[in-house]
C-alpha positions in Angstrom: 9.6 -1.2 -9.4 6.2 -1.8 -10.9 3.3 -3.3 -8.2 -0.5 -3.7 -9.0 -2.5 -4.5 -5.7 -6.1 -5.2 -5.5 -7.7 -4.4 -1.6 -10.9 -6.2 -0.8 -13.1 -8.2 2.0 -12.8 -11.8 1.9 -16.1 -13.2 1.0 -17.7 -16.7 1.3 -17.4 -18.6 -1.8 -16.9 -15.7 -4.1 -18.3 -15.6 -8.0 -16.3 -15.2 -10.9 -15.6 -11.7 -10.7 -13.9 -11.8 -7.5 -11.5 -14.4 -8.9 -10.8 -12.2 -12.2 -9.8 -9.2 -9.8 -7.2 -11.6 -8.2 -6.0 -12.2 -11.0 -5.3 -8.7 -12.4 -2.7 -7.7 -9.7 0.4 -8.9 -8.3 -0.4 -8.6 -4.7 -4.1 -9.3 -3.6 -4.5 -7.7 0.1 -8.2 -9.3 2.2 -9.2 -6.1 3.7 -10.7 -7.8 7.0 -9.8 -5.9 9.6 -12.7 -3.4 8.6 -16.4 -3.5 9.6 -18.1 -6.4 9.3 -21.4 -5.6 6.9 -24.5 -7.6 7.7 -26.4 -9.6 4.6 -23.6 -9.1 2.6 -21.4 -11.3 0.7 -18.9 -11.8 3.6 -20.8 -15.0 4.9 -22.9 -16.1 1.9 -23.4 -16.9 -1.7 -25.8 -18.3 -4.3 -25.4 -21.8 -5.7 -27.8 -22.8 -8.3 -31.0 -25.1 -7.8 -33.7 -26.5 -10.0 -36.0 -23.6 -8.8 -33.1 -20.6 -9.2 -30.0 -19.8 -7.2 -30.5 -20.2 -3.8 -28.3 -18.8 -0.8 -25.6 -20.7 0.9 -25.3 -18.8 4.6 -22.9 -19.6 7.5 -24.3 -18.4 10.6 -22.2 -15.7 12.2 -24.8 -14.3 14.9 -26.6 -10.9 15.3 -23.6 -8.8 16.5 -23.0 -5.8 14.4 -19.9 -3.9 15.8 -17.2 -6.3 15.3 -14.8 -6.4 12.3 -14.7 -9.1 9.7 -11.5 -10.6 11.1 -13.2 -10.9 14.6 -16.1 -12.8 13.7 -16.1 -16.1 15.0 -17.8 -19.6 14.1 -19.4 -21.5 17.2 -22.0 -22.9 15.4 -20.2 -26.3 13.3 -23.9 -27.7 12.0 -23.7 -25.5 9.0 -20.7 -26.9 7.7 -22.5 -30.5 7.0 -25.2 -29.0 5.6 -23.6 -26.9 3.1 -21.7 -30.1 2.3 -25.0 -31.6 1.6 -26.6 -29.0 -0.1 -23.5 -29.3 -2.8 -23.5 -32.7 -3.4 -27.1 -32.9 -3.7 -27.3 -30.0 -6.3 -23.7 -30.4 -8.2 -23.3 -34.3 -7.9 -24.2 -34.7 -11.3 -22.4 -31.7 -12.9 -19.7 -32.9 -15.4 -16.7 -31.9 -13.2 -17.9 -32.3 -9.7 -15.7 -35.5 -8.8 -12.4 -33.1 -9.3 -13.2 -31.0 -6.5 -15.3 -33.6 -3.9 -12.5 -34.5 -1.7 -11.4 -30.7 -1.4 -15.5 -30.3 -0.1 -15.1 -32.9 1.7 -12.1 -31.7 3.4 -13.4 -28.0 3.8 -16.6 -29.2 5.4 -16.5 -32.4 7.1 -12.9 -32.6 8.3 -12.1 -29.5 9.6 -13.5 -26.8 11.8 -13.1 -23.3 11.4 -12.2 -20.7 14.0 -13.3 -17.1 12.2 -15.0 -16.2 9.3 -11.5 -15.0 7.9 -9.8 -18.0 8.1 -12.4 -19.8 6.3 -12.9 -17.5 3.5 -9.4 -17.0 3.0 -8.5 -20.5 2.9 -11.3 -21.2 0.4 -10.2 -18.2 -2.1 -6.8 -18.9 -1.8 -6.8 -22.6 -2.3 -9.3 -22.3 -5.3 -7.0 -19.3 -7.1 -4.1 -21.1 -7.1 -5.1 -25.0 -7.2 -7.9 -24.6 -9.3 -7.6 -21.4 -11.6 -3.6 -21.7 -11.6 -3.5 -17.9 -10.1 0.0 -16.8 -9.2 -0.4 -13.9 -7.1 0.4 -13.1 -4.1 -1.3 -12.7 -0.9 -1.6 -10.9 2.2 -4.0 -9.8 4.9 -4.2 -6.0 5.7 -3.5 -6.7 9.6 0.2 -7.3 8.5 0.4 -3.9 7.6 -1.2 -1.9 10.3 -2.5 1.2 8.4 -3.2 4.2 9.9 -6.3 6.0 9.5 -10.0 5.9 8.0 -11.5 4.9 4.8 -9.9 6.4 1.7 -6.4 7.7 4.4 -6.3 3.9 5.7 -6.8 2.7 2.3 -3.8 4.6 0.9 -1.6 4.2 3.9 -2.3 0.4 3.5 -1.4 0.8 -0.7 2.1 2.8 -0.1 3.0 0.0 2.7 2.0 -2.6 0.2 4.7 -0.6 -2.1 1.4 -0.3 -4.6 2.4 1.7 -8.1 -1.0 0.9 -9.4 -4.6 -0.2 -7.5 -7.1 -2.0 -9.1 -10.5 -1.3 -7.6 -13.9 -2.6 -7.9 -16.2 -1.0 -9.6 -18.1 -0.1 -6.5 -15.2 1.8 -5.6 -16.5 5.1 -7.9 -18.9 5.8 -5.2 -16.2 7.1 -2.9 -12.8 7.3 -4.4 -11.4 10.4 -5.1 -9.0 10.1 -7.8 -6.9 13.0 -7.6 -5.5 11.8 -4.2 -3.9 8.6 -6.1 -2.6 10.9 -8.4 -1.1 12.5 -5.7 0.2 9.5 -4.2 1.6 8.5 -7.3 -0.7 5.3 -7.6 -2.1 4.7 -10.7 -5.9 4.0 -10.0 -7.5 1.6 -12.5 -11.5 0.6 -11.9 -12.3 -3.4 -12.5 -15.6 -4.1 -15.4 -17.0 -7.2 -14.8 -18.8 -7.0 -18.2 -18.5 -9.4 -20.6 -18.2 -12.5 -19.3 -19.3 -15.7 -21.4 -22.1 -18.0 -20.5 -21.0 -21.6 -19.9 -22.7 -24.9 -19.9 -25.0 -24.0 -16.7 -27.3 -26.8 -15.3 -30.9 -25.5 -14.1 -31.3 -22.9 -16.9 -31.8 -19.9 -16.9 -28.4 -18.7 -16.8 -26.8 -16.8 -14.1 -23.8 -14.9 -13.5 -23.9 -14.2 -9.9 -23.6 -17.5 -8.0 -20.6 -19.0 -6.4 -17.2 -19.8 -8.4 -17.8 -23.5 -7.5 -21.1 -23.5 -9.9 -18.3 -22.4 -12.7 -15.8 -25.1 -11.4 -18.3 -27.8 -11.2 -19.7 -27.6 -14.4 -16.5 -26.9 -16.8 -13.8 -28.0 -14.5 -10.0 -27.3 -15.8 -12.1 -24.9 -18.4 -13.0 -22.5 -15.7 -10.4 -20.0 -16.0 -11.1 -19.6 -19.7 -14.8 -18.2 -18.6 -13.1 -16.1 -16.2 -10.5 -13.8 -17.8 -9.1 -16.2 -21.0 -12.2 -15.1 -23.0 -10.5 -11.7 -23.4 -7.4 -13.2 -24.7 -9.4 -15.0 -27.5 -11.3 -12.3 -28.5 -8.4 -9.7 -28.7 -6.0 -12.4 -30.2 
C-alpha cells in the first residue's frame, strides 16, 4: 500500500505553501520534538497592512535550548492584541465574516498552554474546515523515532509506513537522495512556484503572508489559489 508523507515543524498561521504541501500527502506529521529556532516561522507570521506586511508574533521568551513542543505560553496578553490587529486590518475584507467566530474563539475564548498546541490546532482546523483537506495528521512524538537528523527522519518515515516523501524545497540542502532510495522511499521536492495572485487589499501584492490573508479576501475560493489553479491550467 502506497503512502505519501510530509514531515514539517508547526508554524504559526502559515502561508499558503504550507497548506499546499499538506494537500499533496496522505499523512502530514508535525515535527515538533526538534529544536526550537528563534526568529523563524514557529511563533510568527505576516499579515497585510496599508504600509505593507507586518509581523504577528507570539511571545515565547528567550530560552533557546528547548524543543518546539516544550515552548510554553505563559503570557496571554498577545491573544487580544492579535485579535485586534486582525480585526482592524481584515474586517473590511470581503470574506472576513466567515472566519470571525473562529478567530474570536481562538483569541478570546481559549487559553493555549504551548506553542505546539496553538499551531497544530490552527493548522488542522484551517486545513480541514476552511480548505477542505482530507489529509491525516499525526505528531512525531507518536512514533518515537531514534537517531539524529536524517537518520531520525528516515526512522520516522519507516515507522509511519511511508513509500513516498514530499520535502519542502529547502530540504535539498541536507537530504541525501541515495539514502531515501536505499530505504525504498521515493523522494520528491515540493515547488512553490507559479501561485496566481488573488484580490489582495493594500497593494503591492505579497505572496508570503499568512493563509488568513487569502481566506479573508477570497473565502470559499481559497483552495483554487493554492492548488486548484494547477488543475485549471492542465485541464
